[in-house]
C-alpha positions as CSV (number, residue, x, y, z in Angstrom):
1,M,-127.8,195.3,-56.3
2,L,-131.4,194.9,-54.3
3,A,-129.5,193.2,-51.4
4,D,-127.0,196.4,-51.5
5,F,-129.2,198.9,-51.5
6,L,-131.6,197.2,-48.6
7,F,-128.8,196.5,-46.4
8,Q,-128.1,200.4,-46.5
9,F,-130.9,200.6,-44.0
10,R,-129.6,198.5,-41.6
11,D,-129.3,201.1,-38.9
12,L,-132.8,202.3,-39.8
13,F,-134.1,198.6,-38.7
14,F,-132.2,196.0,-37.8
15,G,-134.2,193.9,-40.1
16,F,-132.2,194.4,-43.0
17,N,-129.0,193.3,-41.7
18,V,-129.6,189.5,-43.1
19,F,-129.2,191.3,-46.4
20,R,-125.6,190.6,-45.5
21,Y,-125.5,186.9,-44.9
22,I,-124.9,184.7,-48.1
23,T,-127.2,182.3,-47.2
24,V,-129.8,184.8,-47.1
25,R,-129.1,186.2,-50.6
26,S,-128.9,182.5,-52.1
27,A,-132.4,181.5,-51.1
28,L,-133.6,184.7,-52.2
29,A,-132.2,184.6,-55.5
30,A,-133.6,180.7,-56.0
31,I,-136.9,181.9,-54.9
32,T,-137.0,184.9,-57.5
33,A,-135.6,182.7,-60.2
34,L,-138.3,180.3,-59.9
35,L,-141.4,182.5,-59.4
36,L,-139.9,184.3,-62.4
37,S,-139.2,181.4,-64.7
38,W,-142.9,180.5,-63.8
39,Y,-144.0,184.0,-64.9
40,I,-142.1,184.5,-68.0
41,G,-142.4,180.9,-68.9
42,P,-146.0,181.1,-70.5
43,K,-145.4,184.3,-72.0
44,I,-142.0,183.1,-73.8
45,I,-143.3,179.4,-74.9
46,R,-146.2,181.6,-76.4
47,L,-143.8,183.9,-78.2
48,L,-142.1,181.2,-79.6
49,R,-145.7,178.9,-81.1
50,K,-146.0,182.4,-82.4
51,H,-142.8,182.9,-84.5
52,Q,-143.1,178.7,-85.0
53,I,-139.8,177.9,-83.6
54,G,-139.8,174.8,-83.1
55,E,-137.6,171.5,-82.9
56,E,-136.6,169.9,-85.6
57,I,-136.1,166.1,-85.0
58,R,-133.8,164.0,-86.3
59,H,-134.9,161.2,-88.3
60,D,-132.2,158.8,-87.5
61,G,-133.3,159.0,-83.9
62,P,-135.9,157.2,-81.6
63,E,-139.1,157.0,-83.7
64,S,-141.1,157.8,-80.4
65,H,-139.7,161.2,-80.4
66,L,-140.7,162.1,-84.0
67,S,-144.2,163.4,-82.6
68,K,-141.9,166.2,-80.2
69,A,-141.6,167.8,-83.8
70,G,-142.5,171.4,-84.0
71,T,-142.3,172.2,-80.0
72,P,-140.6,175.1,-79.2
73,T,-137.2,175.4,-78.8
74,M,-134.6,177.7,-77.1
75,G,-136.8,177.8,-74.0
76,G,-133.1,178.4,-72.7
77,L,-134.0,182.2,-72.5
78,I,-136.5,181.4,-69.7
79,I,-133.3,179.9,-67.6
80,L,-131.0,182.9,-68.8
81,G,-133.5,185.3,-68.0
82,S,-134.6,183.8,-64.5
83,V,-131.0,183.5,-63.6
84,L,-129.6,186.5,-65.0
85,I,-132.0,189.1,-62.9
86,A,-131.9,186.8,-59.5
87,V,-127.9,187.5,-59.4
88,L,-128.4,191.3,-60.7
89,L,-130.5,191.5,-57.7
90,W,-129.2,189.1,-55.3
91,A,-125.4,188.4,-55.5
92,R,-122.2,191.0,-55.2
93,L,-121.9,192.1,-58.7
94,S,-118.3,193.0,-57.5
95,N,-117.2,189.9,-56.7
96,F,-115.0,188.1,-58.7
97,Y,-116.0,184.6,-58.9
98,V,-119.9,186.2,-59.5
99,Q,-118.0,188.3,-62.6
100,L,-116.3,185.7,-64.4
101,I,-119.5,183.0,-63.8
102,L,-121.7,185.3,-65.4
103,L,-119.4,186.1,-68.5
104,A,-119.1,182.5,-68.6
105,T,-123.0,182.1,-69.0
106,V,-123.8,184.8,-71.3
107,W,-120.8,184.0,-73.6
108,M,-121.9,180.3,-74.4
109,G,-125.8,181.6,-74.1
110,V,-124.8,183.8,-77.0
111,V,-123.0,180.7,-78.6
112,G,-126.6,179.0,-78.4
113,F,-128.5,181.7,-79.3
114,V,-126.6,181.9,-82.5
115,D,-127.2,178.0,-83.5
116,D,-130.6,178.0,-82.4
117,Y,-131.6,180.7,-84.5
118,L,-129.7,179.6,-87.5
119,K,-131.2,176.1,-87.0
120,V,-134.7,177.0,-86.3
121,V,-135.6,180.6,-87.6
122,K,-132.9,180.4,-91.0
123,K,-133.7,176.4,-91.4
124,M,-129.9,175.8,-92.0
125,K,-129.9,172.4,-90.7
126,R,-126.2,172.0,-89.3
127,G,-127.0,175.6,-87.1
128,L,-123.6,177.2,-85.9
129,I,-120.5,175.4,-87.5
130,G,-118.9,173.2,-85.4
131,R,-115.7,175.0,-85.8
132,Y,-117.0,178.2,-85.0
133,K,-119.2,177.1,-81.8
134,L,-115.9,175.5,-80.8
135,A,-114.0,178.6,-80.9
136,G,-116.3,180.4,-78.9
137,Q,-115.7,177.4,-76.2
138,I,-112.1,177.6,-75.9
139,S,-112.3,181.3,-76.3
140,L,-114.4,181.1,-73.2
141,G,-111.8,178.7,-71.2
142,L,-108.9,180.7,-72.3
143,I,-110.3,184.4,-71.0
144,I,-111.6,182.1,-67.1
145,A,-107.8,180.4,-67.3
146,S,-105.9,183.5,-67.7
147,A,-108.4,185.2,-65.2
148,I,-107.3,182.8,-62.2
149,Y,-103.8,182.2,-63.4
150,F,-102.8,185.5,-63.3
151,N,-104.8,186.5,-60.7
152,P,-102.7,188.5,-58.0
153,E,-104.0,186.9,-55.1
154,F,-104.2,183.1,-56.4
155,V,-100.3,183.7,-57.3
156,H,-99.7,185.0,-53.4
157,K,-100.8,181.6,-52.6
158,G,-99.7,179.7,-54.9
159,I,-102.9,178.1,-56.2
160,N,-103.1,179.7,-59.4
161,S,-102.4,176.6,-61.3
162,N,-103.7,174.0,-58.7
163,T,-106.7,171.8,-58.4
164,S,-108.1,169.7,-55.6
165,V,-108.3,166.0,-55.1
166,P,-110.8,164.4,-54.0
167,F,-110.7,161.5,-51.4
168,F,-107.1,162.9,-49.8
169,K,-106.2,164.9,-47.6
170,N,-104.7,168.3,-48.5
171,L,-103.4,166.6,-52.1
172,E,-103.3,169.4,-54.7
173,I,-101.8,168.8,-58.2
174,N,-100.3,171.8,-59.1
175,F,-100.3,171.4,-63.2
176,G,-98.4,174.6,-63.9
177,F,-98.7,176.0,-67.7
178,L,-101.2,172.9,-68.8
179,Y,-103.6,174.7,-66.3
180,V,-104.7,176.5,-68.8
181,P,-105.7,174.0,-71.1
182,L,-107.3,171.7,-68.8
183,V,-109.7,174.8,-67.5
184,V,-110.3,174.8,-71.7
185,L,-110.9,171.2,-71.6
186,V,-113.4,171.2,-68.5
187,I,-115.4,174.4,-70.2
188,T,-115.4,173.0,-73.7
189,G,-116.2,169.2,-72.5
190,T,-119.2,170.4,-69.4
191,S,-120.7,172.5,-71.8
192,N,-120.8,169.8,-74.8
193,A,-121.9,167.0,-72.6
194,V,-124.9,169.1,-71.1
195,N,-125.4,169.6,-74.4
196,L,-125.8,165.9,-75.3
197,T,-127.3,165.1,-72.6
198,D,-130.4,167.0,-73.0
199,G,-132.7,165.1,-75.5
200,L,-135.2,163.4,-73.2
201,D,-137.8,165.9,-71.5
202,G,-136.6,167.2,-67.9
203,L,-133.2,164.9,-68.5
204,A,-130.6,167.5,-68.5
205,T,-132.6,170.2,-66.3
206,G,-132.9,167.9,-63.6
207,L,-129.8,167.2,-63.6
208,I,-128.5,170.8,-63.4
209,A,-130.4,171.3,-60.9
210,I,-128.8,168.2,-59.0
211,A,-125.1,169.4,-59.9
212,M,-125.6,172.9,-59.2
213,L,-127.0,172.2,-55.8
214,T,-124.0,170.6,-54.5
215,F,-121.8,173.1,-56.1
216,A,-123.7,175.7,-54.0
217,G,-122.5,173.8,-51.0
218,I,-119.2,173.0,-51.8
219,A,-119.1,177.0,-52.7
220,Y,-120.9,178.5,-49.5
221,V,-117.8,176.0,-47.6
222,T,-115.0,176.8,-49.9
223,G,-115.7,180.5,-49.1
224,N,-115.6,180.3,-45.0
225,A,-112.6,179.8,-43.5
226,I,-113.7,177.7,-40.2
227,F,-115.6,175.3,-42.4
228,S,-112.8,175.0,-45.1
229,D,-110.5,174.8,-42.4
230,Y,-112.3,171.4,-40.8
231,L,-113.0,170.3,-44.0
232,N,-109.1,170.3,-44.9
233,I,-109.9,172.2,-48.1
234,I,-108.8,175.1,-50.3
235,Y,-110.1,178.2,-48.8
236,L,-111.2,181.0,-51.1
237,P,-111.9,184.7,-49.7
238,G,-115.1,185.5,-52.2
239,S,-116.0,182.0,-53.5
240,G,-119.2,181.5,-51.1
241,E,-121.1,184.1,-53.6
242,L,-121.2,181.6,-56.3
243,T,-123.6,180.2,-53.6
244,V,-126.1,182.9,-54.7
245,F,-125.4,182.1,-58.5
246,C,-125.6,178.5,-58.1
247,L,-129.3,178.4,-56.0
248,A,-130.4,180.8,-58.9
249,V,-130.0,178.1,-61.4
250,V,-131.4,175.5,-59.1
251,G,-134.5,177.6,-58.9
252,A,-134.6,178.7,-62.8
253,A,-134.2,175.3,-63.7
254,M,-137.0,173.9,-60.9
255,G,-139.2,176.6,-62.7
256,F,-138.7,175.4,-66.4
257,L,-139.0,171.6,-65.1
258,W,-142.4,172.8,-64.4
259,F,-143.0,173.5,-68.1
260,N,-140.1,170.9,-69.3
261,T,-141.1,167.9,-68.0
262,Y,-142.8,165.2,-69.9
263,P,-144.4,165.7,-72.0
264,A,-142.2,169.1,-73.1
265,E,-144.3,172.4,-73.7
266,V,-140.5,173.4,-74.3
267,F,-137.0,172.5,-75.0
268,M,-134.3,174.6,-73.5
269,G,-132.1,174.2,-77.0
270,D,-128.8,174.7,-77.1
271,T,-129.1,178.3,-76.0
272,G,-130.0,177.4,-72.2
273,A,-127.6,173.9,-72.9
274,L,-124.5,175.4,-73.8
275,A,-124.8,178.4,-71.2
276,L,-125.2,176.0,-67.9
277,G,-122.5,173.5,-69.4
278,S,-120.2,176.4,-69.3
279,S,-121.5,177.9,-65.9
280,L,-121.4,174.3,-64.3
281,G,-117.6,173.8,-65.9
282,A,-117.1,177.6,-64.6
283,A,-118.1,177.1,-61.2
284,A,-115.8,173.4,-60.7
285,V,-112.8,175.2,-62.1
286,L,-113.8,179.0,-59.8
287,I,-113.8,176.5,-56.8
288,K,-110.7,174.3,-57.7
289,K,-113.1,171.1,-58.1
290,E,-112.4,170.3,-61.8
291,I,-111.6,166.5,-60.7
292,L,-114.5,166.6,-58.3
293,L,-117.1,167.5,-61.5
294,V,-116.8,164.3,-63.0
295,L,-118.3,162.6,-60.2
296,I,-121.0,164.6,-59.9
297,G,-121.8,165.5,-63.5
298,G,-120.9,161.6,-63.8
299,V,-124.0,161.1,-65.5
300,F,-123.1,164.2,-68.2
301,V,-119.6,162.2,-68.8
302,A,-121.0,158.8,-69.4
303,E,-123.4,160.4,-72.0
304,A,-120.5,162.3,-73.5
305,L,-118.4,159.1,-73.3
306,S,-120.9,157.3,-74.7
307,V,-120.9,159.9,-78.1
308,I,-117.4,159.3,-78.2
309,L,-116.8,155.5,-77.8
310,Q,-119.3,154.7,-80.0
311,T,-118.2,157.1,-83.0
312,S,-114.8,155.7,-82.5
313,Y,-115.6,151.8,-82.5
314,F,-117.9,152.4,-85.7
315,K,-115.0,154.1,-87.1
316,Y,-112.6,151.7,-86.6
317,T,-114.6,148.7,-87.2
318,R,-116.1,149.9,-90.4
319,K,-112.3,150.6,-91.9
320,K,-111.4,147.0,-90.3
321,F,-114.4,144.8,-91.3
322,G,-116.0,147.6,-94.3
323,Q,-119.0,146.9,-92.0
324,G,-119.6,149.6,-88.5
325,R,-120.8,148.0,-85.8
326,R,-122.1,149.9,-82.4
327,I,-121.5,149.5,-79.0
328,F,-124.9,150.9,-77.9
329,K,-127.9,150.4,-79.9
330,M,-128.1,154.6,-80.2
331,A,-126.0,157.6,-78.4
332,P,-126.4,159.4,-76.3
333,L,-126.6,157.0,-73.9
334,H,-130.5,158.1,-72.5
335,H,-131.2,156.5,-76.5
336,H,-129.9,153.4,-75.5
337,F,-131.8,152.3,-73.0
338,E,-135.1,153.7,-74.8
339,L,-134.6,151.5,-77.8
340,K,-134.3,148.8,-74.8
341,G,-138.0,149.4,-74.1
342,W,-137.7,152.0,-71.0
343,H,-140.1,154.2,-71.5
344,E,-138.8,158.3,-71.4
345,S,-139.6,159.4,-68.4
346,K,-138.7,155.8,-67.0
347,V,-135.1,157.0,-68.3
348,V,-135.2,160.6,-66.8
349,V,-135.7,159.6,-63.3
350,R,-133.2,156.8,-63.1
351,F,-130.7,159.6,-64.8
352,W,-132.1,162.1,-61.8
353,I,-131.5,159.1,-58.9
354,V,-127.8,158.0,-60.4
355,G,-127.3,161.9,-60.6
356,I,-128.6,162.6,-56.6
357,L,-126.2,159.1,-55.5
358,L,-123.6,160.8,-57.3
359,A,-123.8,164.0,-55.4
360,L,-124.4,162.5,-52.5
361,L,-120.9,160.7,-53.0
362,S,-119.1,163.6,-53.7
363,L,-120.1,165.1,-50.7
364,T,-118.5,162.2,-49.0
365,T,-115.3,162.6,-50.0
366,F,-114.7,165.9,-48.4
367,K,-114.9,163.8,-44.5
368,V,-113.3,160.6,-46.3
369,R,-109.5,161.8,-45.9
């Protein structure tokens, strides 16, 4: 909104012409979100402490985490507030892609907030019942999938149910009517994977920043006719506007990391984790990079798979041998390395390094064709 307002004065002063450029508005969105998170962060943390909205630590988790009991949670409000304000100021709100990714962020932010509120304020141990949370994720996936599948522009181009295949030149898979459940799976899986990863100080926050920075670059070239043609990827007019949103998330995440790094002053809670996870999944879906998301978000995938494998193997061995056995010392995967003797900060930084390497590898797929 602010960008459009300032752009109107370009005839009075040529400098206002810069607000037409996605790169300028994206940079401003990142800076705005960063500064906002620094500004509102301490205020929200004080508010959470005042109302004793603190994290309850699992007693079956690592013993080193018991000291974190009472640390303010629901800090995802810092990220969400910073992102939304930055996007409202610098993005074009009439843009189809921006509207859908904002919907994904706010939708799951509300679901996460309700879950946190029930757990922390109402002292309901399980929080929001799993099937209700899943219903929220599936509903969001159906809305986004339908908006893409029935979009006249996508239908006209014949890409409404397509997704790109990395490493191969001009190769796309047309899922047909199966595209809808694919989108539901991506949105649901990503939001849950980020939520599972959010178990160490700064871990999920840093990884989200890395993944969103990567998607910012991909969104920019996808929305640019020249760059997309050069790289042989699907050209989606208007999708470059997602760069503004993605960099706003990067800025907000970096600002939140100021308070969330070890030892954390605040946790994002489900309010932040579910919202950021769904926005990451939505970004991948909107620019037709659902498969590439598995590589860019490889750490999130590994964390989710570790839980699935651990749970499945434990149930299988308990049924077969009468006693459950484990693959990992503890799941999700970050707890496994903690119990192997790695300090929490070492696990976080090493997982960040893996996330950066996967992001760089994903970018090479655009030339290895």
